[in-house]
C-alpha beads as a LAMMPS data file, in Angstrom:
LAMMPS data file: protein, C-alpha beads

134 atoms
133 bonds

1 atom types
1 bond types

-500.0 500.0 xlo xhi
-500.0 500.0 ylo yhi
-500.0 500.0 zlo zhi

Masses

1 110.0

Atoms # bond

1 1 1 -259.808 55.463 164.802
2 1 1 -262.734 54.511 166.799
3 1 1 -264.855 56.104 164.370
4 1 1 -263.397 54.134 161.406
5 1 1 -263.905 50.915 163.076
6 1 1 -267.529 51.660 164.130
7 1 1 -268.566 52.536 160.713
8 1 1 -266.849 49.564 159.170
9 1 1 -268.490 47.447 161.959
10 1 1 -272.050 48.612 160.735
11 1 1 -271.062 48.140 157.034
12 1 1 -270.274 44.684 157.997
13 1 1 -273.496 44.245 160.232
14 1 1 -275.451 45.330 157.017
15 1 1 -273.650 42.664 154.748
16 1 1 -274.052 39.898 157.544
17 1 1 -277.662 40.702 157.975
18 1 1 -278.358 40.410 154.293
19 1 1 -276.152 37.535 153.364
20 1 1 -277.814 35.658 156.393
21 1 1 -281.273 36.418 155.437
22 1 1 -280.644 35.315 151.738
23 1 1 -278.662 32.152 152.713
24 1 1 -281.419 31.266 155.259
25 1 1 -284.335 31.717 152.710
26 1 1 -282.614 29.816 150.093
27 1 1 -281.757 26.914 152.407
28 1 1 -285.397 26.922 153.589
29 1 1 -286.701 26.720 149.938
30 1 1 -284.322 23.890 149.278
31 1 1 -285.385 22.081 152.244
32 1 1 -288.803 22.422 151.048
33 1 1 -287.982 21.478 147.620
34 1 1 -285.808 18.522 148.772
35 1 1 -288.461 17.113 151.305
36 1 1 -291.014 17.166 148.442
37 1 1 -288.454 15.286 146.644
38 1 1 -288.800 17.641 143.592
39 1 1 -284.740 19.060 143.863
40 1 1 -281.811 17.828 144.900
41 1 1 -278.228 19.480 145.260
42 1 1 -277.375 17.577 141.830
43 1 1 -280.418 18.575 139.968
44 1 1 -279.916 22.120 140.953
45 1 1 -276.059 22.182 139.963
46 1 1 -277.083 20.537 136.451
47 1 1 -279.542 23.422 135.883
48 1 1 -276.912 26.127 136.732
49 1 1 -274.122 24.137 135.078
50 1 1 -271.883 23.940 138.093
51 1 1 -270.742 21.004 140.349
52 1 1 -272.737 19.658 143.042
53 1 1 -270.081 20.848 145.600
54 1 1 -270.593 24.272 144.265
55 1 1 -274.267 24.348 145.296
56 1 1 -273.575 22.688 148.867
57 1 1 -270.947 25.364 149.826
58 1 1 -273.692 28.112 148.498
59 1 1 -276.216 26.445 150.569
60 1 1 -274.160 26.092 153.642
61 1 1 -272.539 29.415 153.845
62 1 1 -269.115 28.363 153.070
63 1 1 -268.701 30.741 150.135
64 1 1 -269.848 34.351 149.517
65 1 1 -272.519 34.506 146.782
66 1 1 -272.656 37.235 144.247
67 1 1 -276.046 38.566 143.209
68 1 1 -275.662 36.670 140.016
69 1 1 -275.261 33.060 141.895
70 1 1 -278.514 34.102 144.306
71 1 1 -280.376 34.764 141.263
72 1 1 -279.337 31.356 139.639
73 1 1 -280.330 29.461 142.878
74 1 1 -283.460 31.240 142.967
75 1 1 -284.152 30.347 139.345
76 1 1 -283.005 26.653 139.617
77 1 1 -285.486 26.550 142.747
78 1 1 -288.257 27.934 140.779
79 1 1 -288.746 30.934 143.289
80 1 1 -288.880 34.615 143.206
81 1 1 -287.058 37.002 145.053
82 1 1 -287.697 40.435 146.399
83 1 1 -285.201 42.870 148.094
84 1 1 -286.466 45.730 150.165
85 1 1 -283.996 48.710 150.572
86 1 1 -285.208 51.245 153.004
87 1 1 -284.174 54.139 155.189
88 1 1 -284.366 52.754 158.785
89 1 1 -285.470 56.080 160.299
90 1 1 -288.672 55.555 158.264
91 1 1 -289.327 51.987 159.382
92 1 1 -288.441 51.966 163.114
93 1 1 -290.544 48.863 163.658
94 1 1 -288.091 46.668 162.084
95 1 1 -285.080 45.675 163.749
96 1 1 -282.241 46.620 161.534
97 1 1 -278.467 46.268 161.749
98 1 1 -277.738 50.029 161.917
99 1 1 -278.532 50.075 165.851
100 1 1 -280.774 52.222 167.910
101 1 1 -279.203 55.506 167.196
102 1 1 -281.124 55.601 163.884
103 1 1 -284.792 54.852 165.592
104 1 1 -286.673 58.064 166.097
105 1 1 -286.952 59.091 169.699
106 1 1 -290.847 58.723 169.603
107 1 1 -290.157 54.766 169.101
108 1 1 -287.450 54.519 171.696
109 1 1 -288.258 52.861 175.192
110 1 1 -286.819 53.610 178.459
111 1 1 -285.888 50.917 180.897
112 1 1 -286.739 51.634 184.571
113 1 1 -286.312 49.261 187.407
114 1 1 -288.863 48.684 190.089
115 1 1 -289.162 46.028 192.972
116 1 1 -291.634 43.375 192.188
117 1 1 -293.684 42.193 195.119
118 1 1 -293.099 38.508 195.954
119 1 1 -294.884 36.137 198.342
120 1 1 -291.488 34.529 199.475
121 1 1 -289.444 36.114 202.475
122 1 1 -286.299 34.685 201.022
123 1 1 -285.955 36.255 197.741
124 1 1 -286.538 39.791 196.322
125 1 1 -286.665 40.119 192.565
126 1 1 -286.628 43.276 190.594
127 1 1 -288.216 43.783 187.071
128 1 1 -287.623 46.115 184.132
129 1 1 -290.566 47.859 183.105
130 1 1 -290.902 49.117 179.148
131 1 1 -292.180 52.566 178.972
132 1 1 -292.658 54.250 175.560
133 1 1 -290.582 57.553 175.375
134 1 1 -293.218 60.232 174.478

Bonds

1 1 1 2
2 1 2 3
3 1 3 4
4 1 4 5
5 1 5 6
6 1 6 7
7 1 7 8
8 1 8 9
9 1 9 10
10 1 10 11
11 1 11 12
12 1 12 13
13 1 13 14
14 1 14 15
15 1 15 16
16 1 16 17
17 1 17 18
18 1 18 19
19 1 19 20
20 1 20 21
21 1 21 22
22 1 22 23
23 1 23 24
24 1 24 25
25 1 25 26
26 1 26 27
27 1 27 28
28 1 28 29
29 1 29 30
30 1 30 31
31 1 31 32
32 1 32 33
33 1 33 34
34 1 34 35
35 1 35 36
36 1 36 37
37 1 37 38
38 1 38 39
39 1 39 40
40 1 40 41
41 1 41 42
42 1 42 43
43 1 43 44
44 1 44 45
45 1 45 46
46 1 46 47
47 1 47 48
48 1 48 49
49 1 49 50
50 1 50 51
51 1 51 52
52 1 52 53
53 1 53 54
54 1 54 55
55 1 55 56
56 1 56 57
57 1 57 58
58 1 58 59
59 1 59 60
60 1 60 61
61 1 61 62
62 1 62 63
63 1 63 64
64 1 64 65
65 1 65 66
66 1 66 67
67 1 67 68
68 1 68 69
69 1 69 70
70 1 70 71
71 1 71 72
72 1 72 73
73 1 73 74
74 1 74 75
75 1 75 76
76 1 76 77
77 1 77 78
78 1 78 79
79 1 79 80
80 1 80 81
81 1 81 82
82 1 82 83
83 1 83 84
84 1 84 85
85 1 85 86
86 1 86 87
87 1 87 88
88 1 88 89
89 1 89 90
90 1 90 91
91 1 91 92
92 1 92 93
93 1 93 94
94 1 94 95
95 1 95 96
96 1 96 97
97 1 97 98
98 1 98 99
99 1 99 100
100 1 100 101
101 1 101 102
102 1 102 103
103 1 103 104
104 1 104 105
105 1 105 106
106 1 106 107
107 1 107 108
108 1 108 109
109 1 109 110
110 1 110 111
111 1 111 112
112 1 112 113
113 1 113 114
114 1 114 115
115 1 115 116
116 1 116 117
117 1 117 118
118 1 118 119
119 1 119 120
120 1 120 121
121 1 121 122
122 1 122 123
123 1 123 124
124 1 124 125
125 1 125 126
126 1 126 127
127 1 127 128
128 1 128 129
129 1 129 130
130 1 130 131
131 1 131 132
132 1 132 133
133 1 133 134
């Protein structure tokens, strides 16, 4: 049962990462246009042909968006979109939602603890050192 739950958790993590990224970028673009007074939620809604409340729910993450609704918002904002699908083992420098087990060993780090010298006789502190695994 844990295998099933673990795989679904990763599937959900990928969904959350993608939708969070898209929503964040749409909000940023809307904020720029709104600040420049070139777009409002109402003007975007008029372009797409929906009620302003629909735009509000999409921009605030209250509803899941389809690819079509994402494309509609991107178009209404006068922007472009680029989606990059990649194998995480080929791009280990990117923090991705699949987790560290997909990162090649040459990019993994080992954490070791060593004492840090202090000038205080009251406290001794330890600090982790990052060492590349080679």
